[in-house]
PDB file of N, CA, C, O and CB in Angstrom:
ATOM      1  N   MET A   1     -75.288  66.083 -38.757  1.00  0.00           N
ATOM      2  CA  MET A   1     -76.064  66.120 -39.975  1.00  0.00           C
ATOM      3  C   MET A   1     -77.557  66.221 -39.668  1.00  0.00           C
ATOM      4  O   MET A   1     -78.258  67.013 -40.298  1.00  0.00           O
ATOM      5  CB  MET A   1     -75.776  64.889 -40.820  1.00  0.00           C
ATOM      6  N   SER A   2     -78.052  65.441 -38.723  1.00  0.00           N
ATOM      7  CA  SER A   2     -79.488  65.437 -38.459  1.00  0.00           C
ATOM      8  C   SER A   2     -79.976  66.728 -37.820  1.00  0.00           C
ATOM      9  O   SER A   2     -81.182  66.972 -37.783  1.00  0.00           O
ATOM     10  CB  SER A   2     -79.840  64.277 -37.574  1.00  0.00           C
ATOM     11  N   ALA A   3     -79.075  67.559 -37.316  1.00  0.00           N
ATOM     12  CA  ALA A   3     -79.496  68.820 -36.702  1.00  0.00           C
ATOM     13  C   ALA A   3     -80.111  69.757 -37.733  1.00  0.00           C
ATOM     14  O   ALA A   3     -80.950  70.586 -37.377  1.00  0.00           O
ATOM     15  CB  ALA A   3     -78.311  69.502 -36.018  1.00  0.00           C
ATOM     16  N   GLY A   4     -79.718  69.651 -39.000  1.00  0.00           N
ATOM     17  CA  GLY A   4     -80.245  70.518 -40.046  1.00  0.00           C
ATOM     18  C   GLY A   4     -81.495  69.986 -40.724  1.00  0.00           C
ATOM     19  O   GLY A   4     -82.087  70.680 -41.551  1.00  0.00           O
ATOM     20  N   LEU A   5     -81.912  68.766 -40.392  1.00  0.00           N
ATOM     21  CA  LEU A   5     -83.080  68.164 -41.025  1.00  0.00           C
ATOM     22  C   LEU A   5     -84.351  68.593 -40.317  1.00  0.00           C
ATOM     23  O   LEU A   5     -84.353  68.785 -39.101  1.00  0.00           O
ATOM     24  CB  LEU A   5     -82.965  66.638 -41.030  1.00  0.00           C
ATOM     25  N   THR A   6     -85.428  68.744 -41.067  1.00  0.00           N
ATOM     26  CA  THR A   6     -86.720  69.063 -40.468  1.00  0.00           C
ATOM     27  C   THR A   6     -87.713  67.961 -40.788  1.00  0.00           C
ATOM     28  O   THR A   6     -87.702  67.401 -41.885  1.00  0.00           O
ATOM     29  CB  THR A   6     -87.242  70.428 -40.968  1.00  0.00           C
ATOM     30  N   PHE A   7     -88.564  67.655 -39.832  1.00  0.00           N
ATOM     31  CA  PHE A   7     -89.582  66.630 -39.993  1.00  0.00           C
ATOM     32  C   PHE A   7     -90.922  67.241 -39.619  1.00  0.00           C
ATOM     33  O   PHE A   7     -91.413  67.037 -38.509  1.00  0.00           O
ATOM     34  CB  PHE A   7     -89.269  65.368 -39.124  1.00  0.00           C
ATOM     35  N   ASP A   8     -91.515  67.992 -40.543  1.00  0.00           N
ATOM     36  CA  ASP A   8     -92.741  68.729 -40.272  1.00  0.00           C
ATOM     37  C   ASP A   8     -93.916  67.825 -39.933  1.00  0.00           C
ATOM     38  O   ASP A   8     -94.775  68.216 -39.143  1.00  0.00           O
ATOM     39  CB  ASP A   8     -93.091  69.578 -41.452  1.00  0.00           C
ATOM     40  N   ASN A   9     -93.976  66.643 -40.499  1.00  0.00           N
ATOM     41  CA  ASN A   9     -95.115  65.746 -40.291  1.00  0.00           C
ATOM     42  C   ASN A   9     -94.835  64.641 -39.285  1.00  0.00           C
ATOM     43  O   ASN A   9     -95.579  63.663 -39.218  1.00  0.00           O
ATOM     44  CB  ASN A   9     -95.522  65.132 -41.597  1.00  0.00           C
ATOM     45  N   CYS A  10     -93.789  64.783 -38.513  1.00  0.00           N
ATOM     46  CA  CYS A  10     -93.422  63.749 -37.543  1.00  0.00           C
ATOM     47  C   CYS A  10     -93.592  64.311 -36.135  1.00  0.00           C
ATOM     48  O   CYS A  10     -92.879  65.235 -35.742  1.00  0.00           O
ATOM     49  CB  CYS A  10     -91.956  63.256 -37.770  1.00  0.00           C
ATOM     50  N   ASN A  11     -94.533  63.755 -35.378  1.00  0.00           N
ATOM     51  CA  ASN A  11     -94.799  64.236 -34.024  1.00  0.00           C
ATOM     52  C   ASN A  11     -94.031  63.472 -32.958  1.00  0.00           C
ATOM     53  O   ASN A  11     -94.170  63.774 -31.772  1.00  0.00           O
ATOM     54  CB  ASN A  11     -96.267  64.150 -33.734  1.00  0.00           C
ATOM     55  N   HIS A  12     -93.235  62.504 -33.339  1.00  0.00           N
ATOM     56  CA  HIS A  12     -92.579  61.649 -32.359  1.00  0.00           C
ATOM     57  C   HIS A  12     -91.071  61.863 -32.404  1.00  0.00           C
ATOM     58  O   HIS A  12     -90.583  62.862 -31.875  1.00  0.00           O
ATOM     59  CB  HIS A  12     -92.921  60.170 -32.612  1.00  0.00           C
ATOM     60  N   SER A  13     -90.344  60.983 -33.001  1.00  0.00           N
ATOM     61  CA  SER A  13     -88.894  61.039 -33.016  1.00  0.00           C
ATOM     62  C   SER A  13     -88.380  61.965 -34.104  1.00  0.00           C
ATOM     63  O   SER A  13     -88.939  62.011 -35.201  1.00  0.00           O
ATOM     64  CB  SER A  13     -88.322  59.654 -33.202  1.00  0.00           C
ATOM     65  N   LYS A  14     -87.326  62.698 -33.808  1.00  0.00           N
ATOM     66  CA  LYS A  14     -86.671  63.544 -34.807  1.00  0.00           C
ATOM     67  C   LYS A  14     -85.451  62.852 -35.406  1.00  0.00           C
ATOM     68  O   LYS A  14     -84.743  63.437 -36.225  1.00  0.00           O
ATOM     69  CB  LYS A  14     -86.261  64.882 -34.185  1.00  0.00           C
ATOM     70  N   ASP A  15     -85.206  61.614 -35.001  1.00  0.00           N
ATOM     71  CA  ASP A  15     -84.107  60.841 -35.558  1.00  0.00           C
ATOM     72  C   ASP A  15     -84.404  60.541 -37.020  1.00  0.00           C
ATOM     73  O   ASP A  15     -85.507  60.092 -37.333  1.00  0.00           O
ATOM     74  CB  ASP A  15     -83.882  59.532 -34.759  1.00  0.00           C
ATOM     75  N   PRO A  16     -83.444  60.778 -37.938  1.00  0.00           N
ATOM     76  CA  PRO A  16     -83.723  60.605 -39.372  1.00  0.00           C
ATOM     77  C   PRO A  16     -84.058  59.175 -39.782  1.00  0.00           C
ATOM     78  O   PRO A  16     -84.675  58.967 -40.827  1.00  0.00           O
ATOM     79  CB  PRO A  16     -82.548  61.066 -40.162  1.00  0.00           C
ATOM     80  N   ILE A  17     -83.669  58.200 -38.992  1.00  0.00           N
ATOM     81  CA  ILE A  17     -83.984  56.825 -39.343  1.00  0.00           C
ATOM     82  C   ILE A  17     -85.251  56.353 -38.640  1.00  0.00           C
ATOM     83  O   ILE A  17     -86.091  55.710 -39.269  1.00  0.00           O
ATOM     84  CB  ILE A  17     -82.817  55.911 -38.994  1.00  0.00           C
ATOM     85  N   VAL A  18     -85.412  56.655 -37.354  1.00  0.00           N
ATOM     86  CA  VAL A  18     -86.550  56.170 -36.587  1.00  0.00           C
ATOM     87  C   VAL A  18     -87.816  56.977 -36.869  1.00  0.00           C
ATOM     88  O   VAL A  18     -88.896  56.396 -36.971  1.00  0.00           O
ATOM     89  CB  VAL A  18     -86.231  56.212 -35.106  1.00  0.00           C
ATOM     90  N   GLY A  19     -87.710  58.305 -36.997  1.00  0.00           N
ATOM     91  CA  GLY A  19     -88.887  59.157 -37.182  1.00  0.00           C
ATOM     92  C   GLY A  19     -89.655  58.805 -38.434  1.00  0.00           C
ATOM     93  O   GLY A  19     -90.857  58.545 -38.367  1.00  0.00           O
ATOM     94  N   CYS A  20     -89.007  58.791 -39.546  1.00  0.00           N
ATOM     95  CA  CYS A  20     -89.597  58.354 -40.809  1.00  0.00           C
ATOM     96  C   CYS A  20     -88.461  57.701 -41.581  1.00  0.00           C
ATOM     97  O   CYS A  20     -87.619  58.389 -42.159  1.00  0.00           O
ATOM     98  CB  CYS A  20     -90.262  59.561 -41.623  1.00  0.00           C
ATOM     99  N   ALA A  21     -88.440  56.403 -41.589  1.00  0.00           N
ATOM    100  CA  ALA A  21     -87.313  55.681 -42.174  1.00  0.00           C
ATOM    101  C   ALA A  21     -87.085  56.060 -43.626  1.00  0.00           C
ATOM    102  O   ALA A  21     -85.945  56.256 -44.047  1.00  0.00           O
ATOM    103  CB  ALA A  21     -87.535  54.190 -42.065  1.00  0.00           C
ATOM    104  N   LEU A  22     -88.155  56.164 -44.391  1.00  0.00           N
ATOM    105  CA  LEU A  22     -87.997  56.455 -45.812  1.00  0.00           C
ATOM    106  C   LEU A  22     -87.435  57.851 -46.040  1.00  0.00           C
ATOM    107  O   LEU A  22     -86.562  58.036 -46.889  1.00  0.00           O
ATOM    108  CB  LEU A  22     -89.329  56.310 -46.528  1.00  0.00           C
ATOM    109  N   GLU A  23     -87.924  58.831 -45.295  1.00  0.00           N
ATOM    110  CA  GLU A  23     -87.391  60.190 -45.439  1.00  0.00           C
ATOM    111  C   GLU A  23     -85.935  60.247 -44.997  1.00  0.00           C
ATOM    112  O   GLU A  23     -85.122  60.912 -45.638  1.00  0.00           O
ATOM    113  CB  GLU A  23     -88.231  61.191 -44.626  1.00  0.00           C
ATOM    114  N   GLY A  24     -85.598  59.567 -43.921  1.00  0.00           N
ATOM    115  CA  GLY A  24     -84.214  59.550 -43.446  1.00  0.00           C
ATOM    116  C   GLY A  24     -83.268  58.924 -44.449  1.00  0.00           C
ATOM    117  O   GLY A  24     -82.190  59.457 -44.710  1.00  0.00           O
ATOM    118  N   ILE A  25     -83.667  57.800 -45.009  1.00  0.00           N
ATOM    119  CA  ILE A  25     -82.826  57.131 -46.003  1.00  0.00           C
ATOM    120  C   ILE A  25     -82.708  57.967 -47.269  1.00  0.00           C
ATOM    121  O   ILE A  25     -81.613  58.113 -47.811  1.00  0.00           O
ATOM    122  CB  ILE A  25     -83.389  55.747 -46.339  1.00  0.00           C
ATOM    123  N   ALA A  26     -83.826  58.522 -47.750  1.00  0.00           N
ATOM    124  CA  ALA A  26     -83.792  59.340 -48.967  1.00  0.00           C
ATOM    125  C   ALA A  26     -82.910  60.561 -48.775  1.00  0.00           C
ATOM    126  O   ALA A  26     -82.155  60.931 -49.674  1.00  0.00           O
ATOM    127  CB  ALA A  26     -85.206  59.774 -49.367  1.00  0.00           C
ATOM    128  N   THR A  27     -83.000  61.191 -47.603  1.00  0.00           N
ATOM    129  CA  THR A  27     -82.173  62.362 -47.325  1.00  0.00           C
ATOM    130  C   THR A  27     -80.700  61.987 -47.285  1.00  0.00           C
ATOM    131  O   THR A  27     -79.859  62.716 -47.810  1.00  0.00           O
ATOM    132  CB  THR A  27     -82.588  63.011 -46.004  1.00  0.00           C
ATOM    133  N   THR A  28     -80.384  60.866 -46.671  1.00  0.00           N
ATOM    134  CA  THR A  28     -78.994  60.424 -46.577  1.00  0.00           C
ATOM    135  C   THR A  28     -78.442  60.040 -47.941  1.00  0.00           C
ATOM    136  O   THR A  28     -77.360  60.490 -48.318  1.00  0.00           O
ATOM    137  CB  THR A  28     -78.876  59.245 -45.618  1.00  0.00           C
ATOM    138  N   VAL A  29     -79.166  59.219 -48.681  1.00  0.00           N
ATOM    139  CA  VAL A  29     -78.690  58.748 -49.981  1.00  0.00           C
ATOM    140  C   VAL A  29     -78.629  59.888 -50.991  1.00  0.00           C
ATOM    141  O   VAL A  29     -77.748  59.900 -51.851  1.00  0.00           O
ATOM    142  CB  VAL A  29     -79.594  57.630 -50.506  1.00  0.00           C
ATOM    143  N   ALA A  30     -79.546  60.842 -50.902  1.00  0.00           N
ATOM    144  CA  ALA A  30     -79.541  61.966 -51.842  1.00  0.00           C
ATOM    145  C   ALA A  30     -78.296  62.825 -51.690  1.00  0.00           C
ATOM    146  O   ALA A  30     -77.954  63.577 -52.603  1.00  0.00           O
ATOM    147  CB  ALA A  30     -80.783  62.822 -51.646  1.00  0.00           C
ATOM    148  N   GLY A  31     -77.615  62.728 -50.560  1.00  0.00           N
ATOM    149  CA  GLY A  31     -76.390  63.489 -50.352  1.00  0.00           C
ATOM    150  C   GLY A  31     -75.156  62.844 -50.962  1.00  0.00           C
ATOM    151  O   GLY A  31     -74.075  63.432 -50.917  1.00  0.00           O
ATOM    152  N   ILE A  32     -75.288  61.654 -51.530  1.00  0.00           N
ATOM    153  CA  ILE A  32     -74.167  60.957 -52.160  1.00  0.00           C
ATOM    154  C   ILE A  32     -74.160  61.293 -53.646  1.00  0.00           C
ATOM    155  O   ILE A  32     -75.179  61.154 -54.324  1.00  0.00           O
ATOM    156  CB  ILE A  32     -74.261  59.411 -51.937  1.00  0.00           C
ATOM    157  N   LYS A  33     -73.023  61.730 -54.144  1.00  0.00           N
ATOM    158  CA  LYS A  33     -72.916  62.133 -55.550  1.00  0.00           C
ATOM    159  C   LYS A  33     -72.722  60.920 -56.461  1.00  0.00           C
ATOM    160  O   LYS A  33     -72.158  59.900 -56.064  1.00  0.00           O
ATOM    161  CB  LYS A  33     -71.754  63.120 -55.735  1.00  0.00           C
ATOM    162  N   ASP A  34     -73.209  61.068 -57.692  1.00  0.00           N
ATOM    163  CA  ASP A  34     -73.016  60.079 -58.759  1.00  0.00           C
ATOM    164  C   ASP A  34     -73.592  58.702 -58.428  1.00  0.00           C
ATOM    165  O   ASP A  34     -72.942  57.682 -58.660  1.00  0.00           O
ATOM    166  CB  ASP A  34     -71.548  59.940 -59.056  1.00  0.00           C
ATOM    167  N   VAL A  35     -74.802  58.673 -57.890  1.00  0.00           N
ATOM    168  CA  VAL A  35     -75.495  57.412 -57.646  1.00  0.00           C
ATOM    169  C   VAL A  35     -76.905  57.503 -58.202  1.00  0.00           C
ATOM    170  O   VAL A  35     -77.440  58.596 -58.388  1.00  0.00           O
ATOM    171  CB  VAL A  35     -75.522  57.071 -56.133  1.00  0.00           C
ATOM    172  N   SER A  36     -77.491  56.369 -58.460  1.00  0.00           N
ATOM    173  CA  SER A  36     -78.906  56.300 -58.832  1.00  0.00           C
ATOM    174  C   SER A  36     -79.668  55.744 -57.643  1.00  0.00           C
ATOM    175  O   SER A  36     -79.196  54.833 -56.963  1.00  0.00           O
ATOM    176  CB  SER A  36     -79.128  55.415 -60.114  1.00  0.00           C
ATOM    177  N   ILE A  37     -80.840  56.293 -57.398  1.00  0.00           N
ATOM    178  CA  ILE A  37     -81.635  55.879 -56.254  1.00  0.00           C
ATOM    179  C   ILE A  37     -82.952  55.305 -56.756  1.00  0.00           C
ATOM    180  O   ILE A  37     -83.686  55.974 -57.483  1.00  0.00           O
ATOM    181  CB  ILE A  37     -81.877  57.065 -55.282  1.00  0.00           C
ATOM    182  N   VAL A  38     -83.255  54.070 -56.373  1.00  0.00           N
ATOM    183  CA  VAL A  38     -84.535  53.446 -56.696  1.00  0.00           C
ATOM    184  C   VAL A  38     -85.164  53.037 -55.374  1.00  0.00           C
ATOM    185  O   VAL A  38     -84.599  52.240 -54.625  1.00  0.00           O
ATOM    186  CB  VAL A  38     -84.363  52.209 -57.671  1.00  0.00           C
ATOM    187  N   ILE A  39     -86.337  53.589 -55.095  1.00  0.00           N
ATOM    188  CA  ILE A  39     -87.028  53.283 -53.847  1.00  0.00           C
ATOM    189  C   ILE A  39     -88.412  52.757 -54.177  1.00  0.00           C
ATOM    190  O   ILE A  39     -89.175  53.406 -54.892  1.00  0.00           O
ATOM    191  CB  ILE A  39     -87.113  54.533 -52.924  1.00  0.00           C
ATOM    192  N   GLN A  40     -88.734  51.586 -53.659  1.00  0.00           N
ATOM    193  CA  GLN A  40     -90.072  51.032 -53.821  1.00  0.00           C
ATOM    194  C   GLN A  40     -90.803  51.251 -52.504  1.00  0.00           C
ATOM    195  O   GLN A  40     -90.372  50.775 -51.454  1.00  0.00           O
ATOM    196  CB  GLN A  40     -90.033  49.503 -54.219  1.00  0.00           C
ATOM    197  N   SER A  41     -91.915  51.978 -52.574  1.00  0.00           N
ATOM    198  CA  SER A  41     -92.637  52.308 -51.348  1.00  0.00           C
ATOM    199  C   SER A  41     -94.097  52.577 -51.666  1.00  0.00           C
ATOM    200  O   SER A  41     -94.468  52.699 -52.834  1.00  0.00           O
ATOM    201  CB  SER A  41     -92.004  53.527 -50.648  1.00  0.00           C
ATOM    202  N   PRO A  42     -94.930  52.670 -50.633  1.00  0.00           N
ATOM    203  CA  PRO A  42     -96.327  53.047 -50.868  1.00  0.00           C
ATOM    204  C   PRO A  42     -96.419  54.429 -51.498  1.00  0.00           C
ATOM    205  O   PRO A  42     -95.538  55.265 -51.297  1.00  0.00           O
ATOM    206  CB  PRO A  42     -97.122  53.014 -49.556  1.00  0.00           C
ATOM    207  N   GLN A  43     -97.468  54.669 -52.247  1.00  0.00           N
ATOM    208  CA  GLN A  43     -97.616  55.938 -52.956  1.00  0.00           C
ATOM    209  C   GLN A  43     -97.594  57.127 -52.007  1.00  0.00           C
ATOM    210  O   GLN A  43     -97.069  58.182 -52.364  1.00  0.00           O
ATOM    211  CB  GLN A  43     -98.906  55.943 -53.753  1.00  0.00           C
ATOM    212  N   GLY A  44     -98.145  56.986 -50.818  1.00  0.00           N
ATOM    213  CA  GLY A  44     -98.198  58.086 -49.861  1.00  0.00           C
ATOM    214  C   GLY A  44     -96.838  58.532 -49.362  1.00  0.00           C
ATOM    215  O   GLY A  44     -96.714  59.625 -48.810  1.00  0.00           O
ATOM    216  N   CYS A  45     -95.815  57.709 -49.543  1.00  0.00           N
ATOM    217  CA  CYS A  45     -94.477  58.058 -49.071  1.00  0.00           C
ATOM    218  C   CYS A  45     -93.750  58.995 -50.027  1.00  0.00           C
ATOM    219  O   CYS A  45     -92.667  59.482 -49.700  1.00  0.00           O
ATOM    220  CB  CYS A  45     -93.658  56.805 -48.868  1.00  0.00           C
ATOM    221  N   ALA A  46     -94.312  59.254 -51.184  1.00  0.00           N
ATOM    222  CA  ALA A  46     -93.639  60.098 -52.176  1.00  0.00           C
ATOM    223  C   ALA A  46     -93.335  61.482 -51.628  1.00  0.00           C
ATOM    224  O   ALA A  46     -92.297  62.053 -51.964  1.00  0.00           O
ATOM    225  CB  ALA A  46     -94.491  60.220 -53.429  1.00  0.00           C
ATOM    226  N   SER A  47     -94.200  62.036 -50.801  1.00  0.00           N
ATOM    227  CA  SER A  47     -93.960  63.385 -50.276  1.00  0.00           C
ATOM    228  C   SER A  47     -92.768  63.415 -49.335  1.00  0.00           C
ATOM    229  O   SER A  47     -92.032  64.401 -49.318  1.00  0.00           O
ATOM    230  CB  SER A  47     -95.197  63.902 -49.554  1.00  0.00           C
ATOM    231  N   THR A  48     -92.556  62.360 -48.549  1.00  0.00           N
ATOM    232  CA  THR A  48     -91.402  62.362 -47.655  1.00  0.00           C
ATOM    233  C   THR A  48     -90.107  62.152 -48.426  1.00  0.00           C
ATOM    234  O   THR A  48     -89.073  62.714 -48.066  1.00  0.00           O
ATOM    235  CB  THR A  48     -91.556  61.284 -46.588  1.00  0.00           C
ATOM    236  N   VAL A  49     -90.155  61.350 -49.480  1.00  0.00           N
ATOM    237  CA  VAL A  49     -88.971  61.181 -50.323  1.00  0.00           C
ATOM    238  C   VAL A  49     -88.664  62.488 -51.040  1.00  0.00           C
ATOM    239  O   VAL A  49     -87.502  62.883 -51.135  1.00  0.00           O
ATOM    240  CB  VAL A  49     -89.177  60.033 -51.347  1.00  0.00           C
ATOM    241  N   ALA A  50     -89.686  63.160 -51.543  1.00  0.00           N
ATOM    242  CA  ALA A  50     -89.485  64.449 -52.208  1.00  0.00           C
ATOM    243  C   ALA A  50     -88.842  65.447 -51.255  1.00  0.00           C
ATOM    244  O   ALA A  50     -87.983  66.226 -51.666  1.00  0.00           O
ATOM    245  CB  ALA A  50     -90.822  65.003 -52.734  1.00  0.00           C
ATOM    246  N   ALA A  51     -89.243  65.434 -49.992  1.00  0.00           N
ATOM    247  CA  ALA A  51     -88.649  66.337 -49.000  1.00  0.00           C
ATOM    248  C   ALA A  51     -87.172  66.024 -48.805  1.00  0.00           C
ATOM    249  O   ALA A  51     -86.351  66.934 -48.682  1.00  0.00           O
ATOM    250  CB  ALA A  51     -89.395  66.234 -47.657  1.00  0.00           C
ATOM    251  N   GLY A  52     -86.834  64.741 -48.776  1.00  0.00           N
ATOM    252  CA  GLY A  52     -85.433  64.354 -48.649  1.00  0.00           C
ATOM    253  C   GLY A  52     -84.610  64.789 -49.845  1.00  0.00           C
ATOM    254  O   GLY A  52     -83.490  65.275 -49.688  1.00  0.00           O
ATOM    255  N   TYR A  53     -85.158  64.617 -51.038  1.00  0.00           N
ATOM    256  CA  TYR A  53     -84.455  65.032 -52.249  1.00  0.00           C
ATOM    257  C   TYR A  53     -84.336  66.551 -52.319  1.00  0.00           C
ATOM    258  O   TYR A  53     -83.294  67.072 -52.717  1.00  0.00           O
ATOM    259  CB  TYR A  53     -85.177  64.502 -53.493  1.00  0.00           C
ATOM    260  N   ASP A  54     -85.386  67.261 -51.939  1.00  0.00           N
ATOM    261  CA  ASP A  54     -85.350  68.725 -51.970  1.00  0.00           C
ATOM    262  C   ASP A  54     -84.269  69.278 -51.055  1.00  0.00           C
ATOM    263  O   ASP A  54     -83.669  70.310 -51.356  1.00  0.00           O
ATOM    264  CB  ASP A  54     -86.705  69.296 -51.572  1.00  0.00           C
ATOM    265  N   ALA A  55     -84.017  68.607 -49.952  1.00  0.00           N
ATOM    266  CA  ALA A  55     -82.988  69.064 -49.019  1.00  0.00           C
ATOM    267  C   ALA A  55     -81.617  69.110 -49.683  1.00  0.00           C
ATOM    268  O   ALA A  55     -80.766  69.915 -49.306  1.00  0.00           O
ATOM    269  CB  ALA A  55     -82.943  68.156 -47.791  1.00  0.00           C
ATOM    270  N   HIS A  56     -81.406  68.250 -50.665  1.00  0.00           N
ATOM    271  CA  HIS A  56     -80.127  68.203 -51.379  1.00  0.00           C
ATOM    272  C   HIS A  56     -80.244  68.720 -52.809  1.00  0.00           C
ATOM    273  O   HIS A  56     -79.310  68.586 -53.600  1.00  0.00           O
ATOM    274  CB  HIS A  56     -79.590  66.782 -51.393  1.00  0.00           C
ATOM    275  N   GLU A  57     -81.394  69.310 -53.141  1.00  0.00           N
ATOM    276  CA  GLU A  57     -81.652  69.838 -54.484  1.00  0.00           C
ATOM    277  C   GLU A  57     -81.410  68.784 -55.554  1.00  0.00           C
ATOM    278  O   GLU A  57     -80.765  69.054 -56.568  1.00  0.00           O
ATOM    279  CB  GLU A  57     -80.776  71.058 -54.751  1.00  0.00           C
ATOM    280  N   VAL A  58     -81.937  67.564 -55.322  1.00  0.00           N
ATOM    281  CA  VAL A  58     -81.825  66.456 -56.262  1.00  0.00           C
ATOM    282  C   VAL A  58     -83.123  66.364 -57.048  1.00  0.00           C
ATOM    283  O   VAL A  58     -84.207  66.489 -56.477  1.00  0.00           O
ATOM    284  CB  VAL A  58     -81.516  65.113 -55.527  1.00  0.00           C
ATOM    285  N   ASP A  59     -83.020  66.147 -58.358  1.00  0.00           N
ATOM    286  CA  ASP A  59     -84.199  66.006 -59.205  1.00  0.00           C
ATOM    287  C   ASP A  59     -84.960  64.749 -58.810  1.00  0.00           C
ATOM    288  O   ASP A  59     -84.379  63.665 -58.754  1.00  0.00           O
ATOM    289  CB  ASP A  59     -83.805  65.958 -60.701  1.00  0.00           C
ATOM    290  N   PHE A  60     -86.243  64.882 -58.538  1.00  0.00           N
ATOM    291  CA  PHE A  60     -87.076  63.768 -58.066  1.00  0.00           C
ATOM    292  C   PHE A  60     -87.380  62.764 -59.166  1.00  0.00           C
ATOM    293  O   PHE A  60     -87.636  61.598 -58.866  1.00  0.00           O
ATOM    294  CB  PHE A  60     -88.375  64.296 -57.493  1.00  0.00           C
ATOM    295  N   THR A  61     -87.360  63.178 -60.436  1.00  0.00           N
ATOM    296  CA  THR A  61     -87.783  62.280 -61.514  1.00  0.00           C
ATOM    297  C   THR A  61     -86.659  61.438 -62.039  1.00  0.00           C
ATOM    298  O   THR A  61     -86.862  60.634 -62.948  1.00  0.00           O
ATOM    299  CB  THR A  61     -88.377  63.061 -62.638  1.00  0.00           C
TER     300      THR A  61
END
């Protein structure tokens, strides 16, 4: 699964959990059908969550 993920803003680990925990979790959870996702995080993390949701074509709002 992680072979298809891209981490454009991560210069270190490409692991979906270690590289950017929030993006890794959002990408993983966004792949589960019929769930609601609530993530509390700093405002700057919104772009990484959006990237995770976009990977699965999930509505961000």
